[in-house]
C-alpha positions as CSV (number, residue, x, y, z in Angstrom):
1,P,12.5,21.0,-18.6
2,C,12.6,24.7,-17.7
3,C,16.1,25.9,-17.2
4,D,15.4,27.9,-14.0
5,L,13.0,26.0,-11.8
6,Q,14.3,27.7,-8.6
7,T,13.1,31.1,-10.0
8,M,9.8,29.5,-11.0
9,L,9.1,28.3,-7.5
10,H,10.4,31.2,-5.5
11,Q,9.5,34.2,-7.6
12,H,6.9,33.4,-10.3
13,N,4.7,31.0,-8.3
14,M,4.8,28.5,-11.2
15,P,4.7,24.8,-10.2
16,I,6.7,22.0,-11.7
17,T,4.6,20.1,-14.2
18,I,4.3,16.3,-13.7
19,G,2.9,14.6,-16.7
20,V,1.0,11.4,-16.5
21,C,1.2,9.4,-19.7
22,T,-0.7,6.1,-19.3
23,M,-3.8,4.4,-20.7
24,A,-7.0,6.1,-19.3
25,K,-7.9,3.1,-17.2
26,K,-4.6,3.3,-15.3
27,A,-4.6,7.1,-15.0
28,R,-8.2,7.0,-13.5
29,S,-7.6,4.1,-11.2
30,A,-8.3,4.7,-7.5
31,P,-4.6,4.3,-6.4
32,M,-3.4,6.7,-9.0
33,E,-6.0,9.3,-8.1
34,Q,-5.0,9.0,-4.5
35,L,-1.3,9.5,-5.3
36,L,-1.9,12.4,-7.7
37,S,-4.2,14.2,-5.3
38,R,-1.5,14.2,-2.8
39,L,1.1,15.5,-5.2
40,R,-1.3,18.3,-6.2
41,T,-1.6,19.5,-2.6
42,F,2.1,20.0,-1.9
43,A,2.7,23.7,-1.3
44,V,4.9,26.2,0.6
45,D,3.6,29.6,1.7
46,G,0.5,29.1,-0.5
47,R,2.6,28.3,-3.6
48,R,1.9,24.9,-5.2
49,E,4.9,22.9,-6.0
50,F,3.4,20.7,-8.7
51,H,0.9,20.9,-11.5
52,V,-0.3,17.4,-12.5
53,L,-1.2,17.1,-16.2
54,V,-2.8,13.8,-17.3
55,F,-2.3,13.1,-21.1
56,E,-5.5,12.2,-23.0
57,Q,-5.5,8.6,-24.2
58,E,-6.7,9.7,-27.6
59,A,-3.7,12.0,-28.0
60,I,-1.4,9.2,-26.8
61,L,-2.7,6.8,-29.3
62,N,-3.3,9.0,-32.3
63,D,-1.3,12.3,-32.1
64,P,2.4,12.6,-33.0
65,V,4.7,13.0,-29.9
66,E,5.6,16.5,-31.1
67,S,2.1,17.6,-30.1
68,W,2.0,15.9,-26.8
69,P,2.0,18.2,-23.8
70,K,5.4,19.3,-22.3
71,C,6.3,18.4,-18.8
72,D,9.2,18.7,-16.4
73,A,8.7,15.2,-14.8
74,L,7.0,12.2,-16.2
75,I,5.0,9.3,-14.8
76,A,4.6,6.8,-17.6
77,F,4.3,3.1,-17.8
78,F,3.1,0.3,-20.2
79,S,-0.2,-1.5,-20.1
80,K,-2.1,-3.3,-22.8
81,G,-2.5,-1.2,-25.9
82,F,0.0,1.4,-24.8
83,P,2.4,2.7,-27.6
84,L,5.8,2.2,-25.8
85,D,7.8,3.2,-28.9
86,K,6.0,6.6,-29.0
87,L,6.6,7.1,-25.3
88,Q,10.4,6.5,-25.9
89,A,10.3,9.0,-28.7
90,Y,8.6,11.6,-26.5
91,V,11.2,11.1,-23.8
92,D,14.1,11.4,-26.2
93,L,12.5,14.6,-27.6
94,Q,11.5,16.4,-24.4
95,K,14.0,14.8,-21.9
96,P,11.8,15.2,-18.8
97,F,12.8,13.7,-15.4
98,V,11.4,10.2,-15.7
99,Y,10.3,8.2,-12.7
100,N,10.2,4.7,-14.4
101,D,12.9,4.1,-17.0
102,V,11.1,3.8,-20.3
103,S,13.9,2.0,-22.1
104,K,13.7,-0.9,-19.7
105,Q,10.0,-1.3,-19.6
106,R,10.1,-3.4,-22.8
107,T,12.4,-5.9,-20.9
108,L,9.6,-6.4,-18.4
109,L,7.4,-7.8,-21.2
110,N,9.7,-10.8,-21.6
111,R,9.8,-13.2,-18.7
112,H,13.1,-14.8,-19.7
113,E,14.8,-11.4,-20.1
114,V,13.5,-10.4,-16.7
115,Y,15.1,-13.5,-15.1
116,A,18.3,-12.9,-17.0
117,Q,18.6,-9.3,-15.7
118,L,17.9,-10.4,-12.1
119,L,20.5,-13.1,-12.3
120,K,23.1,-10.6,-13.4
121,L,22.7,-8.9,-10.1
122,G,22.6,-12.1,-8.1
123,V,18.8,-12.0,-7.4
124,P,17.5,-15.5,-6.7
125,V,14.9,-16.8,-9.3
126,P,13.5,-20.3,-9.8
127,T,15.5,-22.7,-11.9
128,H,14.2,-22.3,-15.4
129,A,14.7,-23.0,-19.1
130,L,13.5,-21.2,-22.2
131,L,11.7,-22.9,-25.1
132,D,12.1,-20.3,-27.9
133,A,9.8,-21.0,-30.8
134,S,12.0,-18.9,-33.1
135,R,14.9,-21.4,-32.9
136,K,15.4,-25.1,-32.8
137,N,14.8,-26.7,-29.4
138,D,15.6,-30.1,-27.9
139,V,12.4,-31.2,-26.1
140,T,11.4,-34.5,-24.7
141,E,8.4,-35.2,-22.5
142,D,7.0,-38.2,-20.6
143,E,4.2,-38.6,-18.0
144,D,6.1,-37.1,-15.1
145,S,8.8,-34.8,-16.6
146,I,9.9,-32.6,-19.4
147,T,13.4,-31.8,-20.7
148,I,14.0,-28.4,-22.4
149,N,17.3,-28.0,-24.1
150,G,19.1,-30.3,-21.6
151,V,17.3,-29.1,-18.4
152,T,14.9,-31.6,-16.9
153,F,11.9,-30.6,-14.9
154,S,10.1,-33.3,-12.9
155,R,6.5,-32.7,-12.1
156,P,5.3,-30.5,-10.5
157,F,6.7,-27.7,-12.8
158,V,5.4,-24.4,-14.1
159,E,4.9,-23.4,-17.7
160,K,4.7,-19.7,-18.4
161,P,4.2,-17.9,-21.7
162,L,7.3,-15.9,-22.7
163,D,5.1,-12.8,-23.1
164,A,4.5,-11.4,-19.6
165,E,1.2,-10.0,-20.7
166,D,-0.1,-13.5,-21.3
167,H,-1.3,-14.8,-17.9
168,E,-2.2,-18.4,-19.0
169,V,0.3,-20.0,-16.6
170,T,0.0,-23.7,-16.1
171,I,1.2,-26.0,-13.3
172,Y,1.6,-29.7,-14.1
173,W,1.1,-32.2,-11.3
174,P,2.7,-35.6,-11.0
175,R,0.6,-38.8,-11.2
176,S,1.3,-39.4,-7.5
177,K,-0.7,-36.2,-6.7
178,G,-3.5,-36.9,-9.1
179,G,-1.9,-35.8,-12.3
180,G,-3.4,-33.3,-14.7
181,A,-2.7,-29.5,-14.5
182,A,-3.8,-26.4,-12.8
183,K,-4.5,-23.5,-15.2
184,L,-4.1,-20.2,-13.5
185,C,-6.5,-17.5,-14.6
186,R,-7.6,-14.0,-13.9
187,K,-10.1,-13.8,-11.0
188,N,-13.6,-14.4,-12.3
189,L,-17.1,-14.0,-11.0
190,Q,-16.9,-17.4,-9.4
191,D,-13.8,-16.3,-7.4
192,E,-11.7,-18.8,-9.3
193,C,-8.1,-18.1,-9.8
194,A,-7.1,-21.6,-11.0
195,Q,-9.0,-24.4,-12.7
196,Y,-7.8,-28.0,-12.4
197,D,-8.1,-30.3,-15.4
198,L,-7.4,-33.9,-14.6
199,Q,-7.3,-34.8,-18.3
200,Y,-4.8,-32.1,-19.2
201,A,-1.7,-34.4,-19.3
202,C,0.6,-33.0,-22.0
203,T,2.2,-29.5,-21.9
204,R,2.0,-26.9,-24.7
205,A,5.7,-27.4,-25.6
206,F,4.8,-28.4,-29.2
207,D,2.2,-25.8,-30.0
208,G,4.6,-23.5,-31.8
209,N,4.7,-20.8,-29.1
210,S,7.5,-19.8,-26.7
211,Y,7.4,-20.7,-23.0
212,L,9.5,-20.5,-19.9
213,Y,9.6,-23.6,-17.8
214,E,10.6,-23.5,-14.1
215,H,10.8,-25.7,-11.1
216,W,7.8,-25.6,-8.7
217,L,8.9,-24.1,-5.4
218,P,7.0,-25.5,-2.4
219,T,5.8,-22.7,-0.1
220,A,3.4,-22.3,2.8
221,D,0.6,-22.0,0.1
222,T,1.2,-18.2,0.0
223,D,3.1,-15.8,-2.2
224,V,4.3,-12.3,-1.3
225,K,3.3,-9.2,-3.2
226,V,5.9,-6.4,-2.8
227,Y,5.2,-2.7,-3.6
228,S,8.5,-0.8,-3.7
229,V,9.4,2.8,-4.2
230,G,12.8,4.2,-4.9
231,G,14.7,0.9,-4.9
232,G,13.9,0.2,-1.3
233,D,13.2,3.6,0.1
234,L,9.7,2.4,0.8
235,N,8.4,-1.2,0.8
236,H,5.0,-2.6,1.5
237,A,4.6,-6.4,1.4
238,E,1.5,-8.5,1.7
239,T,0.9,-12.3,1.6
240,R,-2.0,-13.8,-0.1
241,R,-3.2,-17.4,-0.7
242,A,-1.3,-18.7,-3.7
243,P,-3.6,-19.2,-6.7
244,A,-2.7,-22.9,-7.1
245,A,-3.2,-23.7,-3.4
246,C,-6.9,-24.3,-3.7
247,G,-8.0,-22.5,-6.9
248,K,-10.2,-20.0,-5.1
249,V,-9.7,-16.3,-4.1
250,V,-10.1,-16.0,-0.3
251,R,-12.1,-12.8,0.4
252,V,-13.0,-10.7,3.4
253,A,-15.9,-8.5,4.3
254,G,-16.3,-5.9,1.5
255,G,-15.2,-8.3,-1.2
256,R,-11.5,-7.7,-1.3
257,E,-9.0,-10.4,-1.5
258,K,-7.7,-11.4,1.9
259,R,-4.1,-10.3,2.4
260,E,-1.9,-10.0,5.4
261,V,0.7,-7.2,5.7
262,V,4.1,-8.8,6.5
263,E,7.6,-7.6,7.2
264,L,10.4,-8.2,4.7
265,S,13.7,-9.6,5.9
266,P,16.9,-7.7,5.3
267,H,17.7,-10.1,2.5
268,E,14.4,-9.4,0.9
269,L,14.9,-5.7,1.3
270,E,18.2,-6.0,-0.6
271,I,16.4,-8.0,-3.3
272,S,14.0,-5.0,-3.6
273,R,16.9,-2.6,-4.1
274,R,18.4,-4.8,-6.8
275,V,15.1,-5.1,-8.6
276,F,15.2,-1.4,-9.0
277,E,18.9,-1.5,-10.1
278,A,18.0,-4.1,-12.7
279,F,15.0,-2.2,-14.3
280,G,15.1,1.4,-13.1
281,Q,11.4,1.4,-12.1
282,T,11.0,3.9,-9.2
283,V,7.5,2.6,-8.5
284,C,7.5,-1.1,-8.9
285,G,5.7,-4.2,-7.9
286,F,7.2,-7.7,-7.8
287,D,6.3,-11.2,-6.5
288,L,8.3,-13.2,-4.0
289,L,8.1,-16.9,-3.3
290,R,9.2,-17.8,0.3
291,S,10.3,-21.4,-0.2
292,L,10.0,-24.0,2.5
293,D,13.9,-24.1,2.5
294,G,13.9,-20.7,4.0
295,K,15.0,-18.8,0.9
296,S,13.1,-16.2,-1.1
297,Y,12.9,-16.0,-4.9
298,V,11.6,-13.4,-7.3
299,C,9.1,-15.0,-9.7
300,D,7.7,-11.9,-11.4
301,V,8.4,-8.2,-11.8
302,N,5.4,-6.0,-12.8
303,G,6.7,-2.5,-13.3
304,W,4.5,0.3,-12.0
305,S,2.2,-1.1,-9.3
306,S,0.7,0.5,-6.3
307,Q,-0.9,-0.8,-3.1
308,K,-4.6,-0.4,-3.6
309,T,-5.9,0.3,-0.1
310,C,-3.3,1.7,2.2
311,A,-3.4,5.5,2.8
312,T,-0.1,5.4,4.6
313,F,1.6,3.9,1.6
314,W,0.1,6.7,-0.7
315,E,1.3,9.4,1.7
316,A,4.8,8.1,1.8
317,T,4.9,7.4,-1.9
318,A,3.9,11.0,-2.7
319,Q,6.6,12.4,-0.3
320,L,9.2,10.3,-2.1
321,L,8.1,11.2,-5.6
322,R,8.2,14.8,-4.5
323,S,11.7,14.4,-3.2
324,Y,13.0,12.6,-6.3
325,A,11.6,15.3,-8.7
326,L,12.9,18.2,-6.6
327,K,16.3,16.6,-6.2
328,A,16.6,16.3,-10.0
329,L,15.0,19.6,-10.9
330,A,15.4,22.0,-8.0
331,P,17.9,20.7,-5.4
332,A,18.4,24.0,-3.6
333,Y,14.6,24.3,-3.1
334,L,14.5,20.8,-1.7
335,A,17.3,21.6,0.7
336,A,15.2,24.6,2.0
337,H,12.0,22.6,2.1
338,P,12.9,18.9,2.7
339,T,9.5,17.7,3.6
340,G,6.4,18.4,1.6
341,S,3.5,20.1,3.3
342,A,0.1,18.9,2.0
343,A,-3.4,19.8,2.8
344,S,-4.2,16.1,3.1
345,S,-1.4,15.4,5.5
346,A,-3.9,15.7,8.5
347,A,-5.5,12.5,7.5
348,V,-3.2,9.5,8.3
349,G,-4.2,6.0,7.2
350,V,-2.8,2.6,8.0
351,C,-3.2,-0.9,6.6
352,T,-4.9,-3.7,8.4
353,A,-2.9,-6.8,8.7
354,A,-6.0,-8.9,8.3
355,G,-6.0,-7.7,4.7
356,S,-9.4,-6.1,4.6
357,G,-7.9,-3.1,3.0
358,T,-9.8,-0.6,5.2
359,A,-7.9,2.7,5.5
360,L,-8.2,4.0,9.1
361,G,-8.3,7.7,9.6
362,S,-6.5,9.7,12.3
363,A,-8.2,11.7,15.0
364,V,-7.9,14.8,12.8
365,G,-9.7,13.5,9.8
366,L,-10.9,10.5,7.9
367,E,-9.9,9.3,4.4
368,E,-12.8,8.5,2.1
369,G,-14.2,5.1,2.9
370,C,-12.8,4.9,6.4
371,P,-15.1,3.6,9.1
372,A,-16.4,6.2,11.5
373,G,-14.8,6.1,14.9
374,A,-11.7,4.3,13.7
375,A,-8.8,4.3,16.1
376,A,-6.1,6.8,15.6
377,A,-2.8,5.5,14.3
378,P,0.6,7.2,14.1
379,S,2.2,8.1,10.8
380,Y,5.9,7.5,10.2
381,S,8.6,9.8,8.9
382,F,11.7,9.6,6.9
383,D,14.3,12.0,5.4
384,S,12.8,13.1,2.1
385,R,16.2,14.5,1.1
386,A,17.4,11.0,0.7
387,D,19.1,10.2,-2.6
388,S,16.7,9.7,-5.5
389,P,16.5,6.0,-6.6
390,R,20.0,4.9,-5.9
391,S,22.4,2.5,-7.7
392,S,24.1,-0.4,-6.1
393,S,27.1,0.3,-3.8
394,N,27.8,-3.4,-3.6
395,E,27.5,-4.6,-7.1
396,G,29.8,-7.6,-6.6
397,A,27.8,-9.2,-3.9
398,E,25.9,-12.3,-4.8
399,I,22.6,-12.8,-3.0
400,G,21.6,-16.0,-4.6
401,A,22.6,-18.8,-6.9
402,R,21.2,-19.3,-10.4
403,G,17.8,-20.5,-9.6
404,S,16.8,-22.8,-6.8
405,G,19.0,-25.8,-7.7
406,N,21.2,-27.6,-5.2
407,S,24.6,-27.0,-6.8
408,K,27.4,-27.0,-4.3
409,D,29.2,-24.5,-6.5
410,A,26.4,-21.9,-6.1
411,P,27.6,-18.7,-4.5
412,K,26.5,-18.3,-0.9
413,D,24.3,-15.5,0.4
414,S,26.6,-12.7,1.5
415,L,24.0,-10.6,3.2
416,S,23.3,-10.5,6.9
417,A,20.9,-8.5,9.1
418,E,23.8,-6.2,10.0
419,G,25.4,-6.0,6.6
420,P,26.2,-2.7,4.9
421,A,23.7,-3.2,2.2
422,C,20.9,-3.2,4.8
423,S,22.2,-0.3,7.0
424,A,20.2,2.3,5.2
425,I,16.9,0.5,5.6
426,A,14.5,0.4,8.5
427,T,11.0,-0.9,9.2
428,A,8.3,1.2,10.8
429,K,6.0,-0.8,12.9
430,L,2.5,0.6,12.9
431,S,-0.2,-0.6,15.3
432,T,-3.5,-1.3,13.5
433,A,-7.0,-2.3,14.3
434,G,-7.4,-5.3,16.6
435,G,-3.8,-5.1,17.8
436,S,-2.4,-6.4,14.6
437,T,0.7,-4.9,13.0
438,A,1.5,-3.3,9.6
439,F,5.1,-3.1,8.5
440,V,6.3,-0.3,6.1
441,T,9.9,0.4,5.2
442,P,11.0,4.0,5.1
443,V,14.6,5.4,4.8
444,G,17.1,5.3,7.7
445,G,18.0,2.9,10.4
446,R,18.5,-0.9,10.5
447,V,16.3,-4.0,11.0
448,A,16.8,-7.4,12.4
449,S,16.0,-10.5,10.4
450,P,12.4,-11.6,11.1
451,A,11.3,-15.2,11.0
452,L,9.5,-16.4,7.9
453,P,5.8,-16.4,8.4
454,S,4.0,-19.8,8.6
455,S,0.7,-20.5,7.1
456,T,-1.8,-23.3,7.5
457,S,-4.0,-24.2,4.6
458,P,-7.7,-24.4,5.1
459,A,-9.5,-27.4,3.9
460,C,-10.4,-27.3,0.2
461,A,-14.0,-27.4,-0.7
462,T,-14.8,-30.6,-2.6
463,K,-17.0,-28.8,-5.1
464,R,-14.2,-26.6,-6.4
465,K,-13.0,-27.4,-9.9
466,F,-9.9,-29.3,-8.9
467,G,-10.9,-32.7,-10.0
468,T,-12.2,-35.7,-8.0
469,A,-8.9,-37.2,-7.1
470,R,-7.4,-33.9,-5.9
471,A,-10.6,-32.8,-4.0
472,A,-10.7,-36.1,-2.1
473,A,-7.1,-35.5,-0.9
474,G,-7.9,-32.0,0.2
475,C,-5.3,-29.2,0.2
476,E,-2.5,-31.5,0.8
477,A,-2.5,-32.4,-2.9
478,G,-2.0,-28.7,-3.7
479,K,1.0,-28.3,-1.4
480,L,3.2,-30.9,-3.0
481,Q,5.8,-30.7,-0.2
């Protein structure tokens, strides 16, 4: 990076260059464009603070890193086909300020390593066992259970490919619930997200590939998608119908998946902070399972992931990314200008708790795609001078046992709603259309522990591909409580 960024900004009117090194599909996605457009507009006295430079995919794939563009700060993350080794070589060569730790992104591609890192920091994950095809394994299987290297999983249990890019996850049901298996899949044109196969009795444990097996955690037929920035400086959480609940994507008007914005508990907020500590991903998405026993478990960490429809989230994320870059590269300038002033700041959007994804505009201006006449909604503020993604100040605290087992020796949860680990986190409550509420977590303040949300399953349609026995039993077969 340039050695005198203060002079650049104050005297030469030269912005800090933020490089975007991703596959073209990611760089051109709507959420990324929304975020980058906000970063481009930050200015003081007519002087732009940032120049955004998107690397060409052809150059990323084919050119040596020595010829890649130079930048002061870098947004870069893996997706299918991305050369992670070249990215690491570029970072080692140019040494820009990096938002998402490149060296740890490879860990995110291995589901077992992800769980291992989380467990080191006391983050609860489902009880699991690794079947590693590269070594000798002790595996026994019968109609209602499987034992992997001494760990027994009674049906229902989950089978995940070790490779996190492989999404062929399978859930095996016990005979008492109809038997067979539910194969989770990417959403297709028929809105299927899982296909039930009554004849699929045996696992893939003997096919020569590596898998992670884990206990099935009963939930209220939902899972929680968390979008986090800065290790908990900003959190946005949504529930959705779990793929295995009925095998169908529930959609709302406009075709988007139905989601409901929810508040995270202080314990879950601390989980968010420790997910950042484990992987160093400033912008990060991860999945939570809220078990019926009242506990929350992390079942997946996705790396860079952004909420797709909430203008408020994009505004807050841009402010935080501005703060992190300036704190690292121009701290004196940040002290003089703690909050970014952007041309787009007049338009304030909120999320709808109904999950429709409609961004509501303020009385000043409407975001693209906002309905005309939408009700005005307040924005929220936070101290943008807050520390850039922070490390743990309570590394010894345990917030969960190894997995979801019932061992009496498991360490107890040491967090409380008033605990020191939660004292720097608050939740802004935003009124949305129809009197519903959206929850977003900026910096500062304290929150009380909310009750876990409840959910009632709709009846399953008998024509869905869940097999005759399961369909006749309705959604109750999918709950497996």
